[in-house]
N, C-alpha and C positions, 0 to 999 in steps of 0.2 A: 441274625436273631440269636440272643444268648441261649445257652443250653437249658437254663432253668425255664425260660419263657417257652421254648419248644416243648419241654416236658409238660408244662402246665397246659399248653394248647392241646397236646396229644391226650392228656388225661381228661380234659374237658370234652373233647370229641368222643372219647370212648364212653364217658358217662352218658352223654346225650344218646349215643347209639344203644347203650344198655337200657336206658329209660324207654326209648322207642320200642325196643324188642319186648320189654315188659308190658307196655301199653298194648302192643299187638297181641300178646298172649292173653291178656285180660279180655280184650275185645273178642277174640276168637272163642274163648271159653264162655263168655257171656252170651254170644250169639247162639251157640249150641244149646246152652241151658234155657235161654228164653224160648227157643223153638221147641225144645222137648218138654219143658215144664210150664211155660208161660211166664209173663213178667212178674206177676204178684207172688207166685210160688218160688221164685228164684231170689235167694238172699245174696247180699254182698259177701258174706262169709263163704257161701258155697262157690261163688265165682272165684274168690281168692283161692280156695282149696283146689279147684279144678285147674286153675291157671298156674298154680305153683307159687303165687305171690302171697304175701301176708295180708290180712285184712287192713292193717295200717298202711301198707303200700297202696292198696286199691283206693282207700279213702284219700290218701295224699295225692294220688294222680288224678282222681275223678271227683272226689267230694261227695257224691251221692249216686244211688242206683240210676236215677233218671239220666245223669250225665253219661253213665256207661251205655245205656240204651241209645242215647243221642250219638255216641261215638260209633256204636254198631251200625246205626242207620247211615251215618256219614260214609263209612267204608262201603256199605252196600250200595249206596247211590253212585259213587264214583269208581268203585272197584279196587281202591287201595287207600293207604293212609297218608298219601302226599297232601300237603296243605295247599291244594290248588282247587279253587271252586269249579263246579261243573261247567259254568258258562265260559270259563277260561281254558277248558280242556281242548286239545287239538281237534277232536272229532266235532265238537260244537262250533269251534271257530271255522272249521272247514265247511260245515253245513251252511253257516251264515254267508260264506264267501261264494256259494254257488249262484250262478246268474239266473237260472230258470227257477221261478218260485215253486214249480212242481218238483223239481229236483231237490230243492231245499226242504220241502215238506216230506218227501220220501226219505231223505237223510234223517230228519228228525223222527220219523216213524221207526227207523232202525235204532236210533239212540234211545228212544223211549222203550222199545222192546228189550234192548240190552239192560237198561236200568231196572226195568221191572222184573226181568228174569232173575236179576241178582237180589233185588230188594223186596219183592212182593211178599215172601213168607214173613219177614220181620215186620213189614208194614201191617200185616194182618195181626201179628202179636200186639203191635202198638194200638191198633183200632180196638181190639178186644179189651185191652187194659184201660183205655181211655174212658170207657163207660163206668168204671168203678174207682179209678185212681186219679186224683187231681193232678199229680205230677205228670202222669201219662197224657192226660187230657191237654195240659198246657203244651207238652211236647208235640202232640198231634196238631194243635192249632198252629204252632210254629212251622211244622212241616208243610201244612196247607198254605200258609202265607208265603213261604219260600218257593213252593212249587208254582203258585200263581205268579209270583214275581218273575221267575225264570221263564215260564211259558208265555208270559205277556211280552217278552222280548221278541218272540216269533211273530206275534200279531203286530207289534210295532214296526218290525222290519218289513212285513208285507204291506202295511199301510204306507210306509215311507216310499215304497216302490210303486204305489198305486195298483197293487195286484189284487186287492180284496174285491170280492164280488159286489156288484151294484147293490146298494142299500145296506151293506154290512160295514159297520164302523169298527174302529180298533177295539173298543171295549167289548162289543159283542163277539168279535173274533177271538179275543183272549178267553172269554167265557167258553166258547166252543172248543178251543184247544184244551183248556183246563178240564172240560168234561170228557172229551174223547180220550185224552191221555191219562185219565184217572185210574189209579190202581184197582178201584172197584170194577171198572169196565174190563180191565185186564183179567181180573179174577172171574168175572162172569163168563168171558169167552174161553179162557184157557183152562179153567178148573170146572166150572159148571157145564159148559158146552163142549169141553174137551178139544178145543182147537189146539193145533200145535203152534209153536212160536213163529214159524214162517207164515202160517195163515193169519195169525194176529197182526203181524207186521204189515202184510199186504193189505189187509182190511183197513188198518189204521191209516196207511198212506193214501189209500183210495178215499176214505171218508174225509180226511183233512183237505185233500184237493177238491173234492166235490162240494164241500160245504163252505170253503173259505175263498176260493179263487174265481176269477172270471172264467166263463166257459172257454175251453181251449179252442184254438183254430181247428175247425173240422178237417182241414187238409193235412194236419199233423197228428201223429199218434200221441196220446197223453202218457208221459212216462209213468205217472202214478197209477195207471191202470194196468201196467204190465204185470202179468202173472195172476190176474184176478180169476181167470178161468180155472186155475188150480183150486180155488175155493169152491167154485161151482161144482167141479168134479168131485169134491169131497162131500157134496150134499149141503153146503152152507149157502143160504141166500145172500146175495151181494146187493146192497142198496144201489 
């Protein structure tokens, strides 16, 4: 490769890395501001000031405040800024590869717990803003659609394996998963009722197995029931 080509390639890679760092700084600043002040009270100019970028740079990279909030949510959902969708992440792929449907649902209870531990606070900001801001409302609708699409994959997999409880079809299973994994339910249990994250995860795994699957062989322990006594010991009723 010619020296000039090498130099241009290096400069291009360096510029891309710099843009990525700048985007990450803006997203980090916006997240902290949205959580502290709310979406409506946070301006693009304030985000620029806190992140160290110019307003022109923020607008060039994101275009509008709604896009910044969308980027904050994306990072919160998956835990980083890598351009890899949640359903393509190793933990999700590994969960789908599990043979026992109960193990599969237990794994997804953990995935949901981790996702909501990261994203629940910023999702509350989005829900609050959606009631008064059309852009936030549109973003919330998009988040709902994407969550239903993603969680419907679990129902589709269970249906394909013939693992769903008698009388439960794929659509009803998807609605059940969508309800149990809702951030509003997570808020109810972990904030209002003050459950810890382990308790929430165990309850979710138990509830998913109990409502979605054929009853287990009574001669075998059900993996998704492991640890439920811990919830009872803490004084929480277990369905």
